[in-house]
C-alpha positions in Angstrom: 68.6 53.9 158.1 67.0 50.9 159.9 67.7 47.6 158.1 63.9 46.9 157.8 63.4 50.0 155.7 66.3 49.6 153.3 65.7 48.7 149.7 67.4 45.6 148.4 70.5 46.1 146.2 69.7 45.4 142.6 71.8 43.1 140.4 71.8 45.3 137.3 71.1 48.9 136.2 67.8 47.7 134.5 66.7 46.4 137.9 67.5 49.7 139.6 64.9 51.4 137.4 62.1 49.1 138.4 59.7 49.5 141.4 60.1 49.9 144.3 63.4 51.7 143.7 62.2 53.6 140.6 60.3 56.2 142.7 63.5 57.2 144.3 65.0 58.5 141.0 62.2 61.1 140.8 62.6 63.3 137.7 65.8 61.7 136.7 64.2 58.4 135.9 63.1 59.2 132.3 66.5 60.7 131.2 68.4 57.9 132.9 66.3 55.2 131.2 66.7 56.9 127.8 70.5 57.1 128.3 70.7 53.5 129.5 68.7 52.2 126.6 71.0 53.8 124.0 74.7 53.2 124.4 75.4 55.9 121.7 73.5 58.6 123.7 75.8 61.2 125.2 76.2 61.0 129.0 76.5 64.8 129.6 72.7 65.5 129.7 72.3 62.8 132.5 74.9 64.5 134.8 72.5 67.3 136.1 70.0 64.6 136.9 72.5 62.7 139.0 73.8 65.9 140.7 70.3 66.6 142.1 70.1 63.2 143.8 
């Protein structure tokens, strides 16, 4: 990938869910945000979302 087209690395997980990177998560964005927002939420439902990326 050309350096001019790379997205900047974000400092936190919250930042990674914000534009312009948020569009790259596609359908996984909603479940990932829900999982990240609740530390007691099980991680297993998020795994299929990550496998698709």
